[in-house]
Structure formats: C-alpha cells, structure tokens
N, C-alpha and C positions, 0 to 999 in steps of 0.2 A: 583174109586176118579172121578166125572167127574168136570173137571181143566178150569176154566174160564181168560182168558187174557186179561191184561187192558194195556193202554199205559199210561204212565205218567211223570209226570216233581214236583210234588209235591214242589212248591216255594213260601212258604211252603202246607205244607200237610194244609187242614181247614177244618171246619165242611160241606162247600159244596163238598168236594173230599170223605169225611167218608159216607155222603148221597149216592153216585154217589154209592162206591164200595157195600152199603148193598143192593142197588136196584140194582144193577149189578150181585152180586151172587144171588138175588131173581129171575129177569126175566130171569136167565137161568138155575136157576134149578143147580148151581154149588155150593159143598161147599170147595171149593182147590180156592187161588187163586191167580196167576202170575204178574208181576206185569215187565215189561219194561222200565225201567226208566232211561231218558238222565243223564249223569252223571257234569260237572262240568260249561258247558256253553251250553246254550238253544237254542231252536227253532227259538226263537223271536231275538238271536243274543245277547242274555244279559248272562253275569255270572247267575251262581242259589244265591241267596240270603244265604245260607249255604250250606257246601259240600254235596257231593255225602251219604258220610257215613251217616251223621247226619240227613239226608232228609231218607236214608233207615232207621233209627232206627222210623220215624215217621211212614215208612208204614208197619213195623213189630208189634208196638202197635196198629193199627189201623186194622188188619186182612189180611194183605198181607200175601203169607204164602212165597213165592218166589220174591227174589230183584232181575231181570237183568239188567246191564247196555247198555243200546244204543250207542254202538260205538258216538263217538264225530262226526266222520267224516259221521255220518248220521243226528248224535241230530241237529248239527246247518246246514240246512239246509229247503227250500222250502219242502211243503206238500208234492208232490208226494214222494220225496226221504227218508223225514223222515219218513211216515207212511211205506213207502218199506223196510228199513234197522230195524223197530221196529215190522209189521207183520211177516220180515222172521225170524226174531231171536225168535219169536213165534214158528213158522211153525217149526224151526230146532229144538226143545225141544220133539216134537214129543211125549206133554203130555197134549196140547191146543186144547180141545172139542167147545171152545167160547170164541167169542173175545167179549167186550162190549163195549162202548162209549160214551161219552155225548155229547149232540149235541141241537142245537137249534130247529130242528126241529119235535125230541120223538119220530121218525115212520121207522122202518128200510128198510120200502119196497120200495121208492122210492131209497135211496141210491143206495139197492141192483138192481133195474132195471136203472139207471143212469149207474152203475159199469159194469152195462151188454154191454150198446151202448159204452160208455169212451176205454173200456178196451184195444179194438183193435187199439183205433185212427181211426173213420172213415175217411172219402173220404172225402175233404174240409176240416178238421178241424183245421191243422196247417194253411192251408191260412186264416180261419175266423181267429186263434189268431193272427195273423201279422197283419191286416187291423185293428184290436181292438188295440195292441198297438202300430201302427201308430198313430191311432188316439187321444192317449196321453193316454190312460187307462191304470192303475196299471197291473200288471201280473195276480190279485186275478180276478180282472174285467174282462180284456182278457179273461180270461180261464171261467170264469162262462158266458158269453157269448156266447160263442163259444161252450163251453158245450152244453150250451142251442138251438141252434141253430141245434147244431148232434141228440138230442134227440129228440125235433120238427120236424125234418127230418127221424126219423123212424119210428119203427112200433111201437116201447116200450116207452111210454108215462109215466114220474112218476105222481104217481097218484095224487101228490099235486096240479098238472095243472098249476107248479112254474118253470117251469124248469130252470131257471137262476135266479134266485130271491134268490132261498134259497140257492144255492152254496158257495155263496159269503161271504156269516156269517161261520165266522171262523174255530167254532167245525162244522159246515155242513162239509167246504170244506176238512178238515181233516178228518171225517168220510168219507165220499167219497173215498178220498184216500186210506184209510186204506181195505174199501171194493174191490175199485181196485186190488190193491196189493193183497186180499185174490182171487182173481178171476188169474193174473198174477202167481202166485205161485199153484194154482189149488188145493188150498185149500180144506179141507174138514170142515174145522173151521166154525161153524157158526156164522153170525152177528145179532149181538143186540145194541138196540141204547137206551138212556133213555135221556130226556128232563132234559137241565140245568135250574134248579129252582132259582129263587130268582134274582142271579145278574149276569150280562152280563161277559162277556171273557175282555172285554176291561174297564169293570165300575172299573173309580180310588175313589167312592163315598163310605162312607163306612154307609150302612143303617142299619135301623133301624132290631129287630131280630136277627138272629145268622150266618147267612149267608151274607158272603162278598166274590168278585172276590178275586184270590191271588193277583189279582194289585192291588186294595185297601189294602190289605193287609200289601205289601209293602211301601206302601205308608205312612200309618200311622204308619211304625217301623221306615224306616230309615228317614223321614222329624222328629221324636223325639230327639231333639239334648242329652239327656242325656242318649238315648240308653233304656228306660224304653219299656216293651211289654203292659205296660197295656192297651194300647186303642184298641191292637190288641184281647184281650184274650177273649170276647164274642164271635169270629168267628173263635177261633182255640181249637182242645181238648186239656185238661190237657197235655197228655204227648208231642205234640207239643210244646204245650208251654216252658213247663221245657226242652223239650232238645233245644229249639232258647234261652234261658236264661245261658244253659249251655255254650253252642258256643259263645256267648257272653262276658262273663265272661272269655273264653279263649281267644279272640280275634280272633275270626273266624267265626263272625257274627256280622252286616250285611254285606254282601259284594255287589258292585253295580258297574256301569261300570266307575264312577269314582274314583274307586278306583287303576285304572290299565292306569289313564291318562299319567303319566310319561312314560311309557313302549310303550303305543299306540303312543303317539305324537312323540317320541323319533323316532320309526322304520319309522312312516309315514316322518318326514324328513329324515331319512336315506336311505330310497330306491328311485329309479328316477322314474319318473313314466311309463317308458319304465318295471320298475320292479314290480312296482302297478298292472298294466295290466296283470299280470301272475295268480294274485288268485282270487278267487271263488268271483261269483257277482260282478266285477269291469266290466263292459259292457260299450258300447255305451260312451266312451271316459272319465266314470266317476274318471279314473286316475289322469287327469287334472283338474276336478272339487276339487277331494278331496288336491292336492297341493296349490291350490286357496284359499280354506278357509282354510286352513291352518295360513294366514296372515291375515284372519280377524275376526278370535275369536274374543269375546267379551271378555272372561276371561279364565281361562285354564284349563274349564274343559269341557268332552264329549261332556256332552248336549251342549255347546255352539258350538260344531265343527256338532255334527247334526242339530242344528239347520242352520249352513249356506251352507251342502248340501241338504239337505230334496227340494223338486221338489214336483210339482202336478202328475208327472209321477211315480215317488222313493219313496216308503212307509218307513215309518221309521225303519218297520225288513227287508226289504232286505236292507236298508245302514247299520242296526245295525251288521245284517249277513256280512257282507261285513266287516265293523271295525273286524269282529269274526277273519272271516278268514285270513286277513293281520297279525293280531298280534299272531295268531297260528300258520303263514304259512302255509296257505291249496291253494294248489298252484292249478291251473286247469285239469294241465294234471295227476298229484296224483290221485285228490279227486273229478275227474269230472265224469260224468255217467256213462264211459267207467267203470269203477272202480266198481263205489256204484251197477250196476245192477248185478254184481257179486254176490251179497250176503254180508251177513254179515262174517268175518272168523271166530268166535267164537262167544261162549256164558260167559260171564263174570257174575258171580254170587259177588253180592255185601251184599247179605244175607238171611237170612232163619230162622222159625219158625221147630217147630217140626214135622210137616204137611210139610213144605216145603223139611226139611230134606228128607221124604218119596218121594217125587218129583222127589229128584236129584237122590236119589236110581234105581229109575224109568229113570231116563234120560240117566244113565248110559250105559244104553242100548238101547235105543230110540233116543239118541239125533244125528243129522245128523252133529254137527261143535263140536271142540274141547271143553271141556269144563273148565277156567279158573278161578281158587280160587286167586289166590297172581300173579303178573309179577315174571316173573325167567328166567331164559338164555335158559330154555326150550320150551320157550311160547312169549319170545319176541318177534318172528321176526315174528309171524302170522299177516297176512294181510300188512305184510310190511308196510313202511313209513304211510300208512293213517289209520292202522290197531293198534295194540296197544301200538305201540311207539309213536303214535298221541294222547291216552288216556294218556302217561304216560306225557309226555310233558304238555298236555292241565293241569294234577293235578300238574305239578311245577310251572306254570304260575300262575291259581289260589292259589299256597300258599304266594305268593310276596303280595298279599293282606292283610298277617295276624298281627296283630301287632306285633307279636315277631315269626320275622320267624325262621326258622331252617331248617336246611339239610333231616331230617327225612320227614317234612312234605311236602317237594318237592320233597320225593320219598317214597311218602306214598302209591304208587299201590304194592311194592316190601311189605309192611312191613304187611297191614293190612291187618289180616284174615276178610273173611266174619262174616259178624254180627250175634249174634243170636237171640231169644226172643222166650219162657224167654231163 
C-alpha cells in the first residue's frame, strides 16, 4: 500500500482542501493518506476554529485514513520548525512513501533544487539574513532575500529563475522548509506539490464558485452574529458543515482569539517585562512594547492589542505566535531550537479509518517513536515539559472558551479515544 503524507490544519476543512487531497493522491500514485495536523493552536499563532477532534472528523470523512497530531511545541512555530516537526513525525511512522504540499508555484523541482543548496546553510547566509533584518525587512522577506542570494551564487539555480520572489509566498515558504526537512532527515520520502487553486492563502473575500480560503470561511462565520453557517455552505463539504453545526450546538465553536482575551490580558499584566522576555518570539525589546500597549488598547479585545503592537518590522503572524507562547507558557529554554532539533517525542493518533487501522498495524513494527492513543500515566512524561504535557495544557486552555466549561473537556486528552470512520 503506497502511502501519502500531508501536513494540514483544516481550519476548517473546505472544498479546496478536498481538491488538494484528491490531486495529491493522484500525482503521487498513493492509495492511503496520513495527515499530520496541528492541534488546538496553529502556525499563524491563532486558536483553531474548532477543536482537534472535530477537525479529525472532517479529515476522516473526506479521504484521510490516519490523522496524527503535530505537538503544540512545533505547531506554533515559524515555517522552519513547523515543517521540521511535521516531516519528522511522518518520517518516524516508517510507512510514508510520498509527501505532497500545496504551493503557489505548483512545481516541485525549484523546491528540491533550492533545498539542496540551503539545507547546509551556505557560507555568508547568516550574514546576509542579518543584513536584511537590520534593514527593516520582516523575517520571511529577509530569509527569502538571503536564500535567493545564496542560490544565485551556487551552481544550482531553480528553474523558475525567480530565486527569491517565489520563496516569500506563504505556501511556497512552507513547501521549501518541508523539502529542507526531508533533506535534513536523510529521508527517502518523495516530494510533490499541487498548485493552490482559485483562493490565495490570505484571501479574506468570499469568491464566486465553490472554493474560498480558510481565512475567508472563518471570517464569514465569525462575523455572522447568529452563528449561521449558511454563508459558508458553498465552500464546505457537507460533512464539514454538519460537524461545525454540531460543534456550534455544543458551544464549542467558533473559537477565536477574542475567546481568550481575559486570560491573555491577565497574564500580560501579571508578568514583569523580564518574565515576558523569557517567552518564545519575545525578541528585541518586545516585552516593553507589550507593557506599553496594554495601556493604549482602544477596547478590551486581542485585536486592539495587536493593533498597538504591530510595526513594519513585525508581522501579525509573529505577534500572534508571541502571544500564544505567552498564554501557553512556552519559554525559550524548554521550547527553543535545542529541544526542537531533536525531533518529536511520540506519534499521537487522533483518528483513523479501516485503512488507517491497517497502517497502524504496520507502524507497530516500523515506527521509530512511541505511538500514543490517549494520555495516561505511562506516557505523560514523553517529551518532558514541551512534549505531551504541553499538548494537554493546550487542550485545557482551549476548553476555557467553551460556552459550558467542564473539567472533562479540560482533560479530554485523557478520555478521548482516537476517532474512527466509519
């Protein structure tokens, strides 16, 4: 059984994701799919619209056979570490033959060529990167510029002839880091890519047709005061629509940053500037800017705080990730590169189909890491502070946004078995 690996967030799973999944299976000639999915907090530093189990249901209903959780220590990270954690998880299963990702470019060869040059960080790359950062570029733009310079000065030039222009686009950037992670792991997994269709990654508009970005879908739902999903229906598979309606009835969706305003503002007031500086993404004196911003908020919303914090230098994504690390207690010592470069500590199973069950049987022999179905006293220590414990804390915080909070929701990692479909 030839098996495809994909990296997803499904926030929520929409028609564009279904198209990507179908085309990925076709181009890679695979008949089984394993998805590594972020849990309750995502790469752009946002809480997921609905919890990880509901999004697992969406995946299983639409063609994914096995859903694995990307530990939160990797899920809320810049592209390099997000990609490394996801690819290392797929590699550790021992059953993956191919990896396919969405991109603006739609051609795998430039990613492969660029990764071959950049994987060992060419001479002068760090100096170039720092130069661009000092000039005021955001980190993604500075990385793309430094990478482009390195490639142009190497013997291998991407076939597009646009060495830095294409790298700064969000899906291309992630794709490059997926392929670089494959190289760092000496993986035999083959890399493929599918071009994004119709809706861009950051598009907030609801277009004609049946495909919109996840950003646009979330905006349509969250801004609908009566909670109706009607405006989103044309962009969602029927199964996703039904799952979101179920979660809404149960008071578990939609979740947004504003669901955590009280917890976040309290923690920011509670911590000293020195303590804030110990958290991931709090760099270059941002701790002082945070303290100053608290007194200038126009209203009691996280959006207002972000407005006060943002500058040309710091992207919204970086600032959101910074706030997520602060509210989740992710410090630089435990959650920094020294910990992440060792790779994930376990393979957490969120759900599977019958075909996925067969893959799990194979993984019992091939997996390089312990397989976790639910948290218990025998596996709680995996990964230490930034491992399974961190995922459980993320679930507990996430449950604070539910309309009817209860202790079982806060400790659901201990109780919820993997989802099954059918």
